[in-house]
N, C-alpha and C positions, 0 to 999 in steps of 0.2 A: 598635722595639716601643714601643707606648704603655704608659704607666705604669697599674697597676691601681689602681682607687680604693681608699683606705684603709677605707672604710665601705660596707656594702652596705644597700640597702633591705630592710626586713623585709617579707615578703610578707603580705598582708592575709589573715586567716582569716575565711571566712564560714561560719557554721553554720546548716543548715536543720533546722528542727524538725518537718517533715513525715514522718509515717510511712505515709501512704496513697500510692496511685500517682497520684492526682489524677483518675483517670478513673472513679471509683466502683467500681472492681474491687479491692476490698481484701482479699479472700479468695478461696481456691480450695479445692474438695473434690476430692480424687483418689481413685479407686477402683482398686485392685489385683486382678488375677486370683488367684482361690483354688482354682479347679478343683472347688468343692464346691457350687455352686448352678447351676440350670437357667436358660436365658434367660428363661422364663416367670417364675421366682421374681425374678430381678434386675430385669426390666422392671417387675413388679408393686411391688416395693419402691421403685424409682425414682419411679414415678408417685405413690406415697403420701408420700414423704419429700421430693422435690424440687419446689418451687413452678414451676408452668408446664410440667412434664414431660409428654409425650405418650407413648403406647405406641411410635410410630413413632420418635421420638427415643430413648426408652429402648432400643429394639432396636439402633439404631445405635451407641449407647454400649456396650451389652452385647457387640456384635460386636468393637467395637474393644478393649475390655478383654480378650476372649478371644483375639484374634488378635495384639494388640500388648503385652499385659501390663498396661496401665493406661489410664486416660482421665481427663480433667477433666470432672467431671460437673455442676459448678456454679461460676460466678464471680459475685461479688457481694459484698453487705455481710456483715460478719463475723458479726453476730448470726443471719442466715439460715444461714450455713455452720455455725455452732455448733449450731443446732438440727438441722440435717441430720446432723451426725456425733455429736451427743450430748454435745458438749463443755461444754454449758451445764448439764448434769446432775450431781448428786452422785453418788457411788460406789454407794450402794444403788439409786438410780434407774437407773443404768447397768446393774447386775447385773439388775434386773427387765426392762428393755428387751431386754437379751441373752436372757434366759430365755423371754421372750414370742416374740421372733424365732425362736430355735431351735424352739420348740414349733410356731410357725406353719409353719416350714419343714418340719418333720416331717409336718404335715398335708398340705402340698402335695406331699410326696415319698411318699405312701403306696403309689404304684405300684412304687417302688423300695425293697424293705424294707431294704436295707443303708444307704441314704441316710437313711431315716426314722429308723432306729435310731442312726444317726451324731448326728443332731439331737437325739433324745431323750436320748441320753447326755450330750450337751452341758448340757441342762436340768437333768439330774440333778446334774452337776458343779457347776453354779450355784445349788443349793439346792432344786430341785423335789423332792418326795418320791415315793417309789415308789408310794405310795398314790394320790397325785394323778393320776399316769399310769394306774395300774390302774383308776381311776374314770372316766377320760376316754373317754365312749362314741363321741366322734368319731373315735377312732383305730380303730374298727371291728374287722374280723377279725384285724388286727395283734395285739390284746390276748390272742388265744388261741394265738399262734405261740410255739414254744419259745424262739426267739431273743429275743423280747420279755421272756418270763418269765425267762429267764436273766440278762438285762440288770438287771431289776428286783431279782433276788436279790443281785447284786452290790452294790447300793446300799441295801439294806434295813437294814444294820447300821451 
């Protein structure tokens, strides 16, 4: 048997300071299924928020999210991903965006009273006043419904 050497060579350590992937895909935005939005709502929001999104691609992504539970809806630079997700916003701005989105979704859901009320309640929880909703003429006939009035009563005090 050969003798073991008494000293061993120390392995060289190489550190790399690269945090990106090197191919320009530094960030991803993943959307998960929540079962609370229609395909139309998802496609419209994707087209407004994601650069280069088309209704056809939005439908493909919405279908994938609905059937597979999630989908990568954007891959690219970090700044764009943060604008899409709202990560570049302060807390007050994020709350305002959420209020606006829920109010908009309520308007898009007026044919489904329960869904519209669900979104309106979310806006109330985020600080919209009952009076603001009472004065919103674009809510149409929903404003006269007992369920709408009961919702407002719960948040008036």
